[in-house]
N, C-alpha and C positions, 0 to 999 in steps of 0.2 A: 604574634606580630611584633610586639614591643621587644621581646627577647631577641628576635632576628635583627631588629634595628640596632639594639645594643651591641650585639655581636659584630654587626657590620661596622659600626663606629669604632669598635675595639680593633678590628682588623685594619681598617683604614688608618687609624692612629698609629698602630704598630708599624705598618708599612711606611708611613711618612717619617717616623722616627728612625727607621732603618736607613732610609734614603739620606737623612741628615747625618747619621753616624758614618755612613760610607764616605760622605763628602770630605771629611777632614783628612783621612789618610790618602784619599785619592788626590787631593790638592798637593799633598806632600810628594806623592809619586810623580806627578806631572813636573814638579820643580826639580826633583832629582834626575829625571830623564833629560831635562834640558842641560843639566850640569854634565851628564855623561856624553851628550851629543857634542859638547865643546871639545872633548878629548878624541872622540871617534864618531864624527857626524854620519859616516856611511855604514855604520855597523848594522848588520842584518838583525842581530839580537835586539838592539834598541828599537829598530823599526817594528819588530813583532811585539815588543812590550808596549809600544805606542798604540798598536791595534787593540791590545787587551785593555789598555786604559780607556780607549774610546768605548769598548764594549762595557766596561764597568760603569762608565758615565751613562750609557744607555740603560743598564740594569737599574741604576739609581733613579733615572727618570721614570722607569716603569713603576717602581715602588711609590714614587712621589705622586703619580697620577691615579693611584688606587683611591677610589671614593669620589673621583671627579669624572665628569662626562668628557670623554676624549673627542678631539676634533679630527675629522677625516680629511686631512690636508694633503695627503700624498695620493698620487694617481698612477704613476708608472709602476705597475705591479711587477713587471719584468725586472726592473732595477732593484726593487726590494728583495725579490727572491734570489737574484744573482749575488747581491751583496752578502746575504746570509749564507748562501752556498759556498762562496769563496772563503768566508771566514771559518765556517764550520769544517770544511774539507781539510783544512790544515790542523785541526784540533781534535779530530776523532781518530780512532785507531787506524793505522796504516793497513790493517788487515781487512778493512771495510772498503769494498769497491763502491764508491759513492759517485753517482752520476746524476746529471740534470738534463732533462729534455724540456726545452722552452721554445715558445714560438718566436720567430724572427721579427714579426710585426709587434708594435707596441700594444700592450694590454692596459687600457686605462680603466681602473677601478678605484673609486674613493676608498681610502683606508688609512689607518693610523699605523705608520711604519714601525714605531716603537712596540706597539702591542702585537701587531702581526708578526714581527720578528721574534717576539717571545713565543708565540704559538709554534712557529716553524722550528725554533730551537728545541722546544719541548718535544715535538713529534720526532725530530731527528734523534735526540738523546734516548727517547723511549725505544726507537727502532734499534739503535746500537746496543742498548741493554738487552733487548729481546734476542739479538744475535750473539750475545756474549762477546762483543767486540770483534767479530769476524763474520763476514758474509757480504751480501749484495743489498745496497740501499739505493733506491731510485726515486727521484722527484720528477714528476711529469706535470706540465701545465698545458691545458688544452681547453677548447670551447666545445660545449655540448648543450643543445636546447636553450640557446641564448644565455647560458651561464658559463662562468669560468670555473674549471675544476682543477684543484691541486691534489695530486695523488702522492702519497708517501708509502712506497711499497718496499717491504723487507722480506727476507727469507729466514726469519728467526723462528722462535718456538711456537708462534701462533697462539690462539686463545680457544678455550672451550666456549660453548654457547653461553654458559653462565657467566664466564669472565667477560665476554663481549657485551652481554646485557648490562652488566654493572660497571663497565669501564669508565663511564663518564659521571658516576655517582660520587659526590664529595666523600672523602674518607676511605674510598675503596682502592686497594692497591694489591698487586700480585707480588710486589717486592717486600722482602722482610723489613727493610728500613724505610719503605716509602710512606709518605703522608697521605697519598691519595688525593692530592689537590691539583696536580698538573693538568690532567685531562678535563676535569670539571671547570677549571678556570679558563682553559682554552676554549671550551664550548661556550662559556659565557662571553668571552671576547668576540667570538665569531657570530653568535646568535644575537646578542643584545646590542653590540656596538657596530657590527658590520652587516646586519640584516641578512646573514648567510646561514650556513649550517656546517656542522662537522660530524662525521659518522664513520663507522667501520664499514668500508665497502666490501671487504672480503677478509676472511681469516680462516685458517685451518691449522690444527695442532701439528707441530713439527714441519709445517710448510711455509708459514709466514702470514703477515697481515698487511692490509692496505688501508690506511686512513685517508679519508677524502674530505677536503674543504670545498664547499660550494659557495661561490660569490657571484653577484649579479653585475652585469656590465653597467657602466655609468650611462 
């Protein structure tokens, strides 16, 4: 138990130091973008750089919050999902047919937008990797049995039964250079902080995989 606590403090300290280190060049980038806007305020390139800067600030906030109890201050789940979809759609392979099916009515679920955005981004990137940058990726949001379900469906390489059983275990990865932390941290974010669940709803080798997040209505 003491060892786990020490490791937890180490990871939290490393994460917070990473956030601090990111902050310095990030502040400089913000300044330089403002200088660039003086010469060409309507530049599409500058506008895209600004979006990436906002994303970097979000990533920095994620690291800084590790080890702290997050506040569930956001409620409009539709908005959170739409924002992530709009951002990621322009930054993944153009060979991926990326679609979003979302309810027209508001879905109000208490959540932490920064942490949930990280989970969404992680699942999307995993799907793109599984498809090797080409295929169909679909996010669907719907209600079932008084729960809100978020499905991330791809038609990539799929998983064996053994891979599916181990997918959420810390340190397990099917990638040669993977650390095996993404899915285990995503599960922790959903289960411990949002009182929900994340699982593999369906997978078949050479057919694809569907990851499912289950969250409760407020």
